[in-house]
C-alpha positions as CSV (number, residue, x, y, z in Angstrom):
1,M,-27.7,20.4,26.8
2,R,-24.0,21.3,26.8
3,E,-21.5,19.5,24.6
4,L,-18.0,20.9,23.9
5,P,-16.5,20.3,20.4
6,P,-13.7,17.7,20.1
7,T,-11.6,20.1,18.2
8,A,-11.0,23.9,18.1
9,G,-12.9,24.7,14.9
10,M,-13.3,28.4,14.1
11,P,-17.0,29.4,14.3
12,L,-18.5,31.3,11.5
13,V,-20.2,34.7,11.9
14,W,-23.1,35.9,9.9
15,S,-21.0,38.6,8.2
16,D,-19.0,35.7,6.6
17,F,-22.1,35.0,4.4
18,F,-21.9,38.5,2.9
19,H,-18.6,38.3,1.0
20,A,-16.7,41.3,-0.2
21,G,-13.0,40.7,-1.0
22,E,-10.5,38.3,-2.6
23,R,-11.3,34.8,-3.8
24,L,-10.6,31.9,-1.4
25,E,-7.8,30.6,-3.7
26,D,-6.1,34.0,-3.6
27,G,-6.5,34.4,0.1
28,L,-5.1,30.9,0.9
29,S,-2.2,31.5,-1.5
30,R,-1.4,34.7,0.3
31,F,-1.8,33.0,3.7
32,L,0.5,30.2,2.8
33,S,2.8,32.1,0.4
34,I,2.3,29.5,-2.3
35,P,-0.2,29.2,-5.2
36,I,-3.2,27.0,-4.5
37,S,-3.8,24.4,-7.2
38,A,-7.5,23.8,-6.5
39,V,-10.2,23.9,-3.8
40,L,-12.1,20.6,-4.0
41,S,-14.9,18.8,-2.2
42,S,-12.7,17.5,0.6
43,G,-9.1,17.0,1.6
44,T,-9.6,13.3,0.7
45,A,-10.7,14.3,-2.8
46,S,-7.5,16.4,-3.0
47,L,-5.5,13.4,-2.1
48,V,-7.1,11.4,-4.8
49,V,-6.2,14.1,-7.4
50,A,-2.6,14.2,-6.1
51,L,-2.3,10.4,-6.4
52,E,-3.8,10.3,-9.9
53,T,-1.3,13.0,-10.9
54,L,1.7,11.0,-9.6
55,K,0.3,7.9,-11.3
56,R,0.2,9.7,-14.6
57,L,3.8,10.9,-14.1
58,H,5.1,7.6,-12.9
59,P,2.9,4.8,-14.2
60,E,5.4,2.1,-13.4
61,R,5.1,2.7,-9.7
62,K,2.1,1.1,-8.0
63,Q,2.6,1.4,-4.2
64,V,2.1,4.0,-1.5
65,I,3.4,4.0,2.0
66,I,1.1,5.4,4.8
67,P,1.6,5.7,8.6
68,G,0.4,3.0,10.9
69,Y,-1.6,5.6,12.8
70,T,-3.6,7.9,10.4
71,C,-7.1,8.6,9.2
72,P,-8.9,5.8,7.4
73,L,-9.6,8.2,4.6
74,V,-6.0,8.1,3.5
75,A,-6.2,4.4,2.9
76,L,-9.5,4.8,1.1
77,A,-8.1,7.5,-1.2
78,A,-5.1,5.3,-2.1
79,A,-7.5,2.4,-2.8
80,Q,-9.7,4.5,-5.0
81,A,-6.6,5.5,-7.0
82,G,-6.0,1.8,-7.5
83,L,-2.7,1.6,-5.6
84,K,-1.3,-1.0,-3.3
85,I,-1.0,0.2,0.3
86,I,2.1,-0.4,2.5
87,V,1.8,0.4,6.2
88,C,4.9,1.8,8.0
89,D,5.1,1.9,11.8
90,L,5.8,5.0,13.9
91,L,8.6,5.8,16.3
92,P,7.6,5.0,19.9
93,D,5.3,7.6,21.4
94,S,5.5,9.7,18.2
95,I,3.6,10.7,15.1
96,D,6.9,10.4,13.1
97,L,7.4,7.5,10.7
98,D,10.0,4.9,11.8
99,P,12.9,5.8,9.4
100,N,14.5,2.3,9.7
101,Q,11.3,0.5,8.7
102,L,10.6,3.2,6.0
103,R,14.0,2.5,4.5
104,S,13.2,-1.2,4.3
105,L,9.8,-0.6,2.7
106,L,10.9,1.8,0.0
107,N,11.6,0.4,-3.4
108,K,11.3,1.0,-7.2
109,E,7.5,0.3,-6.9
110,T,6.9,3.1,-4.4
111,L,5.0,6.0,-5.9
112,A,4.7,8.1,-2.7
113,V,5.0,8.3,1.0
114,I,2.2,10.0,2.9
115,P,3.3,11.2,6.3
116,A,0.7,13.0,8.5
117,H,0.9,16.2,10.5
118,L,-1.6,15.1,13.3
119,G,-3.2,17.2,15.9
120,G,-1.8,20.4,14.4
121,L,1.7,19.2,15.1
122,P,4.2,19.1,12.2
123,C,5.9,15.7,12.0
124,D,9.6,15.3,11.2
125,L,10.1,15.1,7.4
126,T,13.8,15.5,7.0
127,T,14.6,11.8,6.8
128,V,11.4,10.9,5.1
129,V,12.0,13.3,2.2
130,K,15.7,12.2,1.9
131,L,14.8,8.5,1.8
132,A,11.9,9.0,-0.6
133,R,14.0,11.0,-3.0
134,A,16.8,8.4,-2.9
135,N,14.3,5.8,-4.1
136,G,12.6,8.1,-6.7
137,A,9.4,8.3,-4.7
138,K,7.4,11.5,-4.0
139,V,6.2,12.8,-0.6
140,I,2.6,13.9,-0.1
141,E,2.2,15.7,3.2
142,D,-1.2,15.0,4.9
143,C,-1.9,18.5,6.4
144,A,-5.6,17.9,7.0
145,Q,-5.3,18.7,10.7
146,A,-2.8,21.4,10.6
147,L,-3.6,24.4,8.4
148,G,-1.4,27.2,9.6
149,A,1.3,25.0,11.1
150,T,4.9,25.8,10.1
151,I,8.4,24.3,9.9
152,K,11.2,26.8,10.1
153,G,8.7,29.6,9.5
154,R,7.3,28.0,6.3
155,S,4.0,26.3,5.9
156,I,3.7,22.6,6.1
157,G,3.1,21.0,2.8
158,L,6.2,22.5,1.2
159,A,8.9,20.2,2.5
160,G,7.6,17.4,0.4
161,D,6.3,17.5,-3.2
162,I,2.5,18.0,-2.6
163,G,0.5,19.1,0.4
164,I,-3.1,18.2,1.1
165,F,-5.3,20.4,3.4
166,S,-8.8,20.0,4.8
167,L,-11.5,22.6,5.2
168,T,-14.0,20.2,6.7
169,V,-16.3,21.0,9.7
170,G,-14.4,21.4,13.0
171,K,-11.1,22.5,11.3
172,G,-9.5,25.9,11.9
173,L,-11.1,27.1,8.6
174,S,-14.2,25.3,7.4
175,I,-16.6,25.5,4.4
176,Y,-18.3,22.4,6.0
177,E,-16.7,20.0,3.5
178,G,-13.7,21.0,1.4
179,G,-10.0,20.8,0.9
180,F,-7.2,22.1,-1.3
181,I,-3.8,21.2,-2.8
182,I,-0.5,22.9,-2.9
183,A,2.8,22.0,-4.6
184,R,6.3,23.4,-4.0
185,E,7.5,23.2,-7.6
186,E,5.9,24.9,-10.6
187,R,6.3,21.7,-12.6
188,M,4.2,19.7,-10.1
189,R,1.6,22.5,-10.1
190,A,1.4,22.2,-13.8
191,A,0.9,18.4,-13.6
192,L,-1.8,18.8,-11.0
193,Y,-3.6,21.3,-13.2
194,E,-3.5,18.8,-16.1
195,T,-5.1,16.2,-13.9
196,L,-7.8,18.7,-12.8
197,E,-8.6,19.5,-16.4
198,S,-8.8,15.9,-17.3
199,M,-11.3,15.4,-14.5
200,N,-13.2,18.6,-15.3
201,L,-12.0,20.1,-12.0
202,H,-10.4,23.2,-13.2
203,A,-8.2,25.2,-10.8
204,T,-10.8,28.0,-10.5
205,G,-13.8,25.7,-10.3
206,A,-16.1,24.1,-12.9
207,Q,-16.9,25.6,-16.2
208,Y,-20.1,26.9,-14.7
209,D,-20.9,28.2,-11.2
210,Y,-21.3,25.0,-9.3
211,S,-23.0,26.8,-6.4
212,F,-26.6,25.9,-7.5
213,S,-26.1,22.2,-8.0
214,T,-27.9,19.8,-5.7
215,E,-24.7,18.8,-3.9
216,E,-23.6,22.4,-3.3
217,L,-27.0,23.6,-2.1
218,N,-27.0,20.7,0.4
219,M,-23.5,21.7,1.6
220,L,-24.6,25.3,1.8
221,G,-27.5,24.3,4.0
222,H,-25.1,22.3,6.3
223,L,-22.8,25.3,6.4
224,I,-25.6,27.5,7.6
225,G,-26.4,24.8,10.2
226,Y,-22.7,24.9,11.3
227,R,-23.0,28.6,11.9
228,M,-26.1,28.1,14.0
229,L,-25.3,25.0,15.9
230,Y,-21.5,25.1,16.5
231,N,-22.0,26.0,20.1
232,P,-22.3,23.9,23.3
233,A,-26.1,23.7,23.1
234,G,-26.2,22.9,19.4
235,L,-23.4,20.4,19.6
236,S,-25.3,18.5,22.2
237,I,-27.9,17.7,19.6
238,V,-25.9,17.2,16.4
239,Y,-22.8,15.6,18.0
240,G,-23.2,14.6,21.7
241,D,-26.4,12.6,21.4
242,N,-25.1,10.4,18.7
243,L,-21.7,10.0,20.4
244,K,-23.4,8.7,23.6
245,K,-25.7,6.4,21.6
246,E,-22.9,4.8,19.6
247,L,-20.7,4.4,22.7
248,K,-23.6,2.8,24.6
249,A,-23.9,0.3,21.7
250,G,-20.2,-0.4,21.7
251,N,-19.6,1.1,18.3
252,V,-16.4,3.0,19.0
253,E,-15.4,3.5,15.4
254,A,-18.8,5.1,14.6
255,A,-18.7,7.2,17.8
256,I,-15.4,8.7,16.8
257,G,-16.5,9.2,13.2
258,D,-14.0,6.7,11.7
259,V,-16.4,4.8,9.4
260,F,-16.5,6.2,5.9
261,S,-18.0,5.4,2.5
262,R,-15.7,3.5,0.1
263,E,-16.5,6.0,-2.7
264,I,-14.9,9.4,-2.4
265,A,-16.7,12.1,-4.2
266,V,-14.2,14.3,-6.2
267,R,-16.0,17.5,-7.1
268,P,-15.3,21.3,-7.4
269,V,-16.7,23.7,-4.8
270,G,-19.2,26.4,-5.6
271,E,-18.3,30.1,-5.4
272,L,-20.9,30.8,-2.7
273,R,-19.2,28.4,-0.2
274,K,-15.7,29.5,-1.3
275,N,-16.7,33.2,-0.7
276,I,-17.8,32.3,2.8
277,G,-14.5,30.7,3.5
278,A,-12.6,33.7,2.0
279,S,-14.4,36.0,4.5
280,A,-13.7,33.7,7.4
281,L,-10.0,33.4,6.4
282,K,-9.4,37.0,7.4
283,R,-10.0,36.0,11.1
284,L,-7.8,32.8,10.9
285,P,-4.4,34.3,11.9
286,Q,-5.8,35.7,15.2
287,F,-7.8,32.6,15.8
288,L,-4.6,30.4,15.5
289,A,-2.6,32.8,17.7
290,D,-5.2,32.5,20.4
291,N,-5.3,28.7,19.9
292,R,-1.5,28.5,20.4
293,A,-1.5,30.6,23.5
294,R,-4.3,28.6,25.1
295,G,-2.8,25.2,24.0
296,L,0.7,26.0,25.3
297,A,-0.7,27.2,28.6
298,R,-2.7,24.0,29.1
299,A,0.1,21.8,27.9
300,Q,2.3,23.4,30.5
301,K,-0.3,22.4,33.2
302,L,-0.4,18.9,31.9
303,S,3.4,18.6,31.8
304,A,3.4,18.7,35.6
305,Y,2.2,15.1,35.4
306,A,5.1,13.9,33.2
307,E,6.8,12.1,36.1
308,R,3.5,10.4,36.8
309,G,3.2,8.7,33.4
310,L,1.4,11.3,31.3
311,K,3.0,12.5,28.1
312,I,1.8,15.6,26.2
313,L,2.7,15.8,22.5
314,Q,4.1,19.2,21.7
315,P,5.6,20.9,18.6
316,Q,9.2,19.8,17.8
317,Q,12.1,22.2,17.5
318,N,11.8,24.9,14.8
319,T,8.1,24.1,14.3
320,D,4.9,25.8,15.2
321,G,1.6,23.9,15.7
322,T,-2.0,25.0,15.5
323,W,-3.4,23.3,18.6
324,P,-6.9,22.0,17.6
325,F,-6.6,19.7,20.6
326,L,-4.1,18.4,23.0
327,M,-2.8,14.8,22.5
328,L,-2.2,12.9,25.7
329,L,-0.4,9.5,26.0
330,F,-0.8,7.4,29.1
331,E,1.7,4.8,30.2
332,D,-0.7,2.0,29.5
333,E,-4.0,1.2,27.8
334,A,-5.9,0.5,31.0
335,T,-5.3,3.9,32.5
336,C,-6.3,5.6,29.2
337,N,-9.5,3.6,29.1
338,Q,-10.3,4.5,32.7
339,A,-9.8,8.2,31.9
340,L,-12.1,7.8,28.9
341,D,-14.7,6.0,31.0
342,R,-14.8,9.0,33.3
343,L,-14.7,11.7,30.6
344,W,-15.9,10.6,27.2
345,T,-19.7,11.1,27.7
346,R,-19.5,14.1,30.0
347,G,-19.5,16.7,27.1
348,L,-16.1,18.1,28.0
349,G,-14.4,17.7,24.6
350,V,-12.5,14.5,25.4
351,T,-12.3,11.7,22.9
352,R,-10.0,9.5,20.9
353,L,-8.4,10.8,17.7
354,F,-8.6,7.4,15.9
355,A,-10.1,4.1,17.1
356,S,-7.1,2.0,16.3
357,Q,-3.9,1.6,14.2
358,I,-4.8,1.9,10.5
359,N,-4.8,-1.8,9.8
360,G,-7.0,-2.5,12.9
361,Y,-10.2,-1.4,11.2
362,S,-12.1,-4.5,10.1
363,Y,-13.8,-2.7,7.2
364,L,-10.5,-1.9,5.7
365,A,-9.1,-5.4,5.9
366,D,-9.4,-6.1,2.2
367,I,-7.2,-3.1,1.2
368,L,-4.6,-3.1,3.9
369,P,-1.8,-5.5,4.9
370,D,-2.0,-7.0,8.4
371,N,1.7,-6.6,9.2
372,P,2.4,-5.6,12.8
373,V,2.8,-2.0,13.6
374,P,3.3,-2.2,17.4
375,N,4.3,1.4,18.0
376,A,1.2,2.7,16.1
377,A,-1.0,0.2,17.9
378,S,0.3,1.2,21.3
379,F,-0.1,4.9,20.4
380,A,-3.7,4.3,19.4
381,R,-4.5,2.4,22.6
382,R,-2.9,4.9,25.0
383,C,-4.0,8.2,23.4
384,L,-6.9,10.5,24.1
385,T,-7.4,14.1,23.1
386,I,-8.7,17.2,24.9
387,S,-10.3,19.9,22.8
388,N,-8.5,23.2,22.7
389,S,-11.6,25.1,21.7
390,V,-12.3,28.4,23.2
391,M,-15.6,26.9,24.4
392,V,-13.5,24.7,26.8
393,Q,-13.4,27.1,29.7
394,D,-10.9,26.9,32.6
395,R,-13.5,25.3,34.8
396,D,-14.0,22.6,32.2
397,F,-10.3,22.0,31.9
398,D,-10.0,21.7,35.7
399,K,-12.8,19.1,35.7
400,I,-10.8,17.0,33.1
401,L,-7.6,17.3,35.2
402,S,-9.6,16.3,38.4
403,A,-10.8,13.1,36.6
404,I,-7.3,12.2,35.2
405,E,-5.1,13.0,38.2
406,P,-6.2,10.2,40.5
407,L,-5.5,7.6,37.8
408,L,-1.9,8.5,37.5
409,K,0.9,6.8,39.5
410,T,2.6,8.7,42.2
411,V,6.3,9.6,41.8
412,G,8.4,6.5,42.3
413,Q,5.4,4.1,42.2
414,K,5.5,1.1,39.8
415,Q,2.8,1.0,37.2
416,G,1.3,-2.2,38.5
417,D,0.8,-0.6,41.9
418,A,-0.6,2.5,40.3
419,D,-3.2,0.4,38.4
420,L,-4.3,-1.2,41.7
421,V,-4.6,2.2,43.4
422,S,-6.7,3.6,40.5
423,R,-9.0,0.6,40.6
424,T,-9.6,1.0,44.3
């Protein structure tokens, strides 16, 4: 009856449900030092609104470029917006887009490039933004996993044209399901507002208090459940049992949570849930500071295995991450799978981020090209994540290290020999 969360979500406290203070939009604007265009039903809904806005501004452009390793919801949002999806590979062992391939894919048809800040780590946007602007395309930053991350002291989402954030369960700040949009330039914020008005999704919510709609009452009930069950005992029921059942059946995509409905609901969020989020937001800076300290310390421990074939992804120069989990890359798929066999069902917060490269999902085959993205595919096969939640105690982390360490090669040992040793 003990299951640790796969990410470092910030738990709610009961006082969050008794709001007194600023609106969520105002609090987020202050936290990020940029006006918030809207709080919507999900980060994916926010991406749909962003794409619809860019379509209206540039109706002659019909394509979007997405990373080869990203959340399936990005592809589903682009498909819902009626856009053709182009997949760009990553640099080796990186979450950054391959600039050479990106350069070859950009053309007059490109509406936007959607790089992703994965695992709380800001990706490198310098070349992406330069190449996109040279081709008249926009950059939408996927910030769903990285609220609070910065580049040169400024929030992510501001280097490109639009930033999309998530407030979904398990994120640093959660209203169970939700998301919001920011834009660097006032002209783009005005364009986003026009789209919101055309969809009856006004920047301050609907024309009436949406809190008492059927959908919102359902979300509020889930949010109360999140407060009560986001702990090791509760997670064993609402997360761990299903994880083990799906893995036993061989349904890896379902176990990870990578299977989504084709229809993305685009709705406003009621004031009750937003007020809960506004109260919790006051605790977010300290929560993120604690995450960073814990994540850096544990990454340092893992870095001791670098010469033995284990790579830990860490923030790049002049960036600051949020550390919801640690991303580990093994030298080969077999060793990663062996580690998962030992750890995935033990309730220690170890899992995969995504089941495969983006065009490896069979249920997305009709909306995605099947062009090879070898670096993204390799990343997906060799990556596992370790939760950086405060619930993962030092003894839990030591158990994880004890399971991984025997699988790694010894210094100077060839990988083929290491595989033989690990099997025996």
